[in-house]
N, C-alpha and C positions, 0 to 999 in steps of 0.2 A: 558923384565920383565916377569917372569913366571905368568901363569894364576892361578886362585884360586885352580883348581883341582890339578895342579902339586905341588902347595904349600902344599895342604892337604896331598898328598902322601909323601912329604918330612917330614912332621911333624908326620905322623902316627906311624912310628917305635918308636918314643920317647914315645908316649902314651902307646903302647903295652908293653914297657919295664918298665913302671912305677910300683913301688911296694909299694908306700906310702898307708897308711890306708885311707879308704874312709871317706870323710867329708860330713856333711850335715849342712844346715843353720837352723834358728829357725823354718822354715816352713817344716822341714824334707825333703827338696829337696836335692837329691844327687848331689854333685859337682864334676866336673872333675878337674884334675890337671891343665889343661889349656884349652883354647877354641880356635877354628879354625874358618875361615870364614864360613864354612858350618853350624856352630852352630848359626849363626845370621840370622835373617829374612832378605831376600834380597829385598822385595818389599818396597822400601824406601818411595815412595810417599804416599801410603795408610797406612803404619804401623808406620812410624817414622816422615817423613816430616821435613820441616825447622822450626826453632823456630817461634812461633806466627802463625803457619799455622795448620789447622785441620789435624790430631786429637790431636795436641798440645803435642805430646810425649816429645818434646824437650823444652817445655816451652810455656806459654800462651802469652808472649809478644815477638815481633821480636827482641827487643833490650835488654830484660831482665834487668840485673843489670847495663848494660852500660848506660841505660836510667835513672834508679832509683834503688837505693839499696833497699833491703828488709827492712821492718819496724822492728826496734829493740824494743821489748817489754820485760820488766822484771816483773814477777809476784809480785804484791805488795798487801798489805792488811794484817793488823794485829792489834790486840788491839782495841783501840778506833778510831773513825773517825779522831780525831786530829792526832793520831800516823800515820795513813795511809796518811793523807794529807801531813804531813812532808816528808814521804818516797817518795811520788809521786813527790813532788817538788825537792827533792834531786836527783832523777833519771833524771828528766828533765834537771837539771843543769849539770849533767854528760854526757848529749848527747843522752839520750833515745828519741826515735822519736814517741812513741805511748804508751798510758797508758794501764795497765792490772791490774784489781782489783779482788782479791780473797776474798771470804766471809767465815765467820766462820760457824760451823755446825748448830747452832741455826737458822741462817739466811737461810742456804741451806734447812732446814726442815720447814721453815715458822714459826719459833717460836720467840717470843719477848725475850729480855734480862732478863725479870723478870719471865719467865716461869720456872716452877719447873724442867722441862727437860733440860733447858739451863744451869743450875747451873754447874759451873766448866769448861764450854766450851766457854764462851763468849770471843771473841777475840783471841782464841787459834790457830786456823788454818787459820785465815783470819780476816777481819774487821767485826765488828758487825753492822748490820743495822736493827733497829726496827721501824723506821719511816722516813718520808721525811727529818726531821731535821738532821738525821745522814748523809744522802746523801748530803745535803747542806754543811755540814762541810767537808766531804771528798773532795769535789771539790771547796772549797772556794779558791779564788785567782787563779784558773786554767782556762785559756781561752778556753772554750769548742768549740768555733768557729774556733780554731786553732789546736786542737789536736783530734785524734780519741781515743776512749776508748773501750777496750774489757773487758767484765764482765763475770766471770765464775760463772754463776748461772743458774739453770735449772728448778726445780719444780716451784719456784716463779718468773720465769724470766719475766712474764708479769708485775708483780708488780714492780720489779727493773727497767724495761724499762720505766714504767710510772713515777717512781721517777726521773729517769735521764731526761726524757722529761720535767718534772716540774721544775727541777733545771735549765735546759737550758733556759726555758722561763723566769724564775725569773731573770736570769742573762743577759737577752737580746738576747739569741740565740734561734730563732724559731725552732720548732721540725724539720722542713724541712731541716735545716742546720746542724743538729747534725749528726756526723759521728762516726761510731764504730760498735761494734758487741756484741750481747748477746748470750751466748751459747745456752740455751733453749732446747737442744736436749734431750728430755725425753726418747726416745727409748733406748739410750745407758745407761740411768740410770737403766732401768729394766734389761738390758743385763749385766751391769758391776758394776756401782757405787752405786746403791741401794738407791738413795735419791729421792724418789717420795712422793707425797702427796695423789693422787687420783688414781682411776683405769686408765688403758692405754687410753681408749676411751675418758675419760674426759680431760686428758692432751692433747690428740691430738686435741680436739675441741679448747682448749685454744691456742695452737700453730696456729691453723687455724685462730683464731681471730687476733693474732699478725701478721700473714702473710698478711692477707687482710688489716688490719689497716696500717701497716708500708708501704706496697706497695702503698697505697693511700696518706699517710700523712707524712711518714718519709723515703723518697727515698734514703737517704744516710746511713740509719741504716740497718745493716745486722741482721735481726730478728732471725736468727738461725745460729749457727756454728755447723755443723754436726760433731760429735766428735768421732774419733777413739782412741784418746789418752787414755781415761780411759778404753776402751776395751783392749788395749794393756797392760796397767798397771795391769789389773785384771789377766793377764797371757796368753793372746792370742798370737798367732804367728803373723808374719808380714802379711801372707796371710789372716788369720782370721780378723785382723784389717782392711785390705783393703776391703775384701768382706763384712763384717758386716757393716762397715761404709758406703760404697756405697749403700748397700741394704737399710739402714736407709734413705739415701738421696733420693733414688727413691721412698720410701714410702711417704716422704713429698711432692715430686713432684706430685705424684698421688693424694694426698689430695688437693693440690692447684688446680689442673685441675678439680677434682670432685666438687669443690666449685665455679666453674664458672670463675676462673682466666685463662687468656691466659698464656701459659707457659712462653712466653717471657716477660710478665709483672712482674713476680716475680722471676724467676730462676736466673737472674743476681745478685740478692741479697743473694743467697744461698752461704755460704762459709763453709770450712771444717777445721778441727783441727786434725792434725796427730801427732803421736809419732815419734820421730827420735831416734832410738835405736842404739845399739853398733855394730851390724853387718853391717858394712859400705856399702858394695855393695848391700846387700839385701834391705836396706832402700832406696838407690838411685833408684833402680829398682821399688820398691813399689810406690814411688811418680810418676814415669814416667808412670807406668801401670794405676794408678788411673786417671791421666789426660786423657789417651787414652780411657779407659772404659767409663768415664763420658761423654766425647765428643760424642762417638759413640751412647750411649744409649739416650742421650738428643736429638740427631738429628734423629736417626732412629726409636726409640721406642716412644718418647714423642713429636716428631714433632717440636722441636725448630728450629727457623730460624735465630734468632739473635746469632751472634758469641759469645756474652757475656754469653748467656745461656749455651753454650757448654764449656766454659772455666772454669775448676775447679781451683778456687782460694783457697789457704790454708795457715793457720798459722801452725807452727810446734813448738813443745817444746821437748827439749832433755829429755831422759828417766829418770823417777824417780826410776823405779825398778832396773836400772843398777847401781844406786848410792849405795855405801856401807858406813856403819858407821865405819868399820875398815879402817885404813889408809885413812882418808877422803880427803887428798890432792890429792890422785889418781883420785878423781872425777873430778878434773880440766881437766885432760887428757881425761877422758871419755866424758865429756861435749864438749870438743873441737872437738873430732872425730865425735860426733853426730851432732854438729852444722855444721861441714863441709858437712856431708851427706845431711842435710836439704838444704843447700845452693846449692850444686851440684845437688840436686834433684829438684831445682827450686821453693823453698818456697817463699811466698809473705811476710811473717813476721815470726819472730823467737824469741822464749824465750829460753835462756840458763839457765839451773839450776845452783844453787849455790852449792859449794862443801860441805856445812854443812847441806844440806836439808835432809840427811838420819837421822840427829839428831833432827832437829827442823826447824822452820821457818827461812829463811836466815837472817844472820846478815848483817849490812851495809858493812862490809869489804868483805864478801863473794859475796854479790850482785854486788859490784863494780868489782870484779874479773870476774864475769860471764858476765857483760856488756862489760868489756874490751876484753874478749874473742871474742865477736862478732865484736868489732871494729877492732881488729887485723885481723880477717878473712876478713873484708871488705876493710881495707886500707893498709895492709902490705903483704898479701899473693899473690896477683895477681889473685886469684880465680874468682873474678867478671869480669875480663877483657875479658874473652871468654865465649860465651854462650854455655851451655851444653857441656863442654869439654870432658865428658866421653861418649858422644853420638858416636855410631859407634864401641865402644868396643865390641868385640865378646861376651865377658862374660856379659856385661851390657845388650846388646840387647837380648841375650838368656834368661837371668834372667827376664827381663821385660816381655817377651813373656810368660814365665812359670808362673810368678805371675798372669798374666791376665787369663791364662787357668785355674789355680786353683781357682781363684775368681769366674769364671763362673760356676764351679761345685757347689760351695756354693749357688750361685744365683738360680740355678736349684732346689736345695733341698728346699730352703726357699720358692720359688714360688710354689713348689709342696705342701707346707703346707698351702698355702693361704696368704702368706706374713709375714712380720716381726712381727706384733702384735701376730699372731697365733704361730709363732716360739718362741716368748717370753712366751706366756701363757702355751705352752706345755713343756717349759724348754730346748728346743733343743739348742739354742744359748749358754745358760748358761752352759750346759753339755759339749759342745765342748770346751769352754774356760777352764773349770775346768780340763778336761782331759789333755789339753796341759800344763797347769800350773803344774799339778802333775808330768807329764813326765819331765818337765824342772827341777823341784826341785829334782827329783830322780837323774838326771844327775849331779847336783851340789853336792849332798850329797855323791854320789859314787866317785866323783873326775873325772868323764868322762869329765865334763865341768869345765874348770879352771877359777876361779875368783880370780884375784890378790888381796892378802890381806885377802881373806876369806878362801879359801881352797888351796891356793898356795902362797908361798912367804910371809907367815904370820909372825907377830911379837908378842912376848909375852909382857904382862904388858903395853899395850898401854894406854896412858893417855887421858882422855876425853878432848875435845876441848871446848873453850868458845862458847856458843850459845846464841841466842836471847831467853829470857825468858819472858813469859806473866804471870803476877800474877793476883790475884783476884781484883786488883785495877780497871782494865778495866771493870769488871762486876759491881762493885759498881758505877762507873761513869755512865755506860749505864743504870743501873736501876734508878739512880737518875734523869737522863735526861728524861727518859721515864715517870717518875712520874710527872715531871714539864710540859712536853708536854700535858699530860692528864688534868692537872689543867688549862692550858691556852687555850686549843682548845674549839671550839664550839661543845659540845656533840650532840646537836640537828642536826647539819649539818653532823656530823659523822654518826649518826644512819640512817639518811635519805639516805646518800650515800650507806651505807651498805645494806639497804633494797632494793634500786634500783639495786644493784649488784645481790642480791639474786633473784630478778625477772628475770634478764637477764640470769643468770646461769640456772635458771629453764626452760628457753625457749631456743631459738636458735639464738637470736640477738647477734651481735658482742659485746663483753664485754669490749673492751679496753677503751672506753670513760668512762664507769662506774668505771673502775679501776683507771683511771687518776683522776676522780672526788673524789674518796675515798682517794687517796693518798694526794691530795691537801688539803683535810679537816683534814689531820694528823691522819686519821685512821691508826692504827699500822699494821705492817706486819702480825702478828698473827690474829688480828681481821679480816683482809681481807681473809687470807687463811682459817680461820674457817668457813666462809660462804661457801667456796668450800667444806670443809669437811662435812658440814651439807647437802649440796645439792647432792654431788657426792658420798660420802662415802669413804672408804679406799680400799686397795688392798693388798693381800698377795700372794707372788710368789709361784710357785709349788716347791715341793721337787725335787731336781735334783740329789741327790746321794742316 
């Protein structure tokens, strides 16, 4: 059998005679026509290793999906709490294995349904929650001791966590037994999604309170899901998503250590949320690089000794920005490819987008197709039968190494600015994403980048599809419920709980117990967030263009 050098000599004339146009990926990495053994890192033990072995390049579990399939979550949440409760039960009946709840814009901004700013937005892009009563309805009849729940909420994440804890206790599930994840990643809000309430330092203090409280009282609850998904959706490249997301994660680790927590006491509950986009091999390499970087930094920089602290666990969602409103059924194919990339990249849970989400919130039919896509990947393709089947590919290993190298360049720049918060305040991260998004759009508009149905293989006179529509009825129902809650509750208890929260926010005591107290008294979401607005003030980001 010829050795690697003789193989390379045999291949080289083919490379030299190649005349095809140079290709790049989303991170502007130049790609060869094909890859050779010399393009892959040979130090297997330290760079790649076996599945379940440090640095976890090939996966965090030695048996991966042979032991347990990824959790199948479908994004749910629209209209009233009753609407969302029905959708959750429907998905569970179809075989979903984990709940995922999205909230509307008023909830994301800490506003009640009857706020002037909420008018016209109640229930439109997720479910509306104005008080504990709404959360009680969302999870009515759902056994919280048997399912895990992921909640996509950030600025008021502490309040929604408190509400979930209260709902669990009312239903007989103690806080210690509640399993799931709340997003809570405020740094990526400043970087990409723009849904914050207070200045960065105030939000970081609130996350610190959640970190300490959940470490001590809610050991099965992932109090933060460090999210690259929205960074990517804002226009970032795969490398930028990788680098900025992990930089955020390291910032939270430093905060935990600075507040007296042993890194191994809280790091195992940190989880991540990545985008799985359309450039298949780039995405697989991104996930593999993320695991390796996280493991190395947790061990060598932050002193973790527990293997669970070094294992990067992540949820992934197929790309929203790759979906097109033109020829929407094409999105089923895009989602399938992206779902495969996430699975072959070693995800722990997966959400597949519905084909109609470029138009509106997903309809029942579209959600079912998206869930069936995951089930076909799981049960019909044979993909889960072999662990990391792409491992050892010259191209994959080379691309993994390059993704890692480029990420460290960003880490160096960010650290030179004094960390992520300073990089946000001076607009560096926002400018980097804006420049990448602009370059991408120029390629689409020029035709250099082909998007099927958009600038290639287009159709004239496309007919709109049937979509889920949320009318103002949801807003009327939510306003009426809020009015009834305020009439029935003990106003004296509400005011006392809010004043105690004001005292805690004004000092440095952990605020979570006071948040739970306010929630249980049926203080509303906006009443609670207004205390923070009064104590902390607001924040305006720098001009970046």
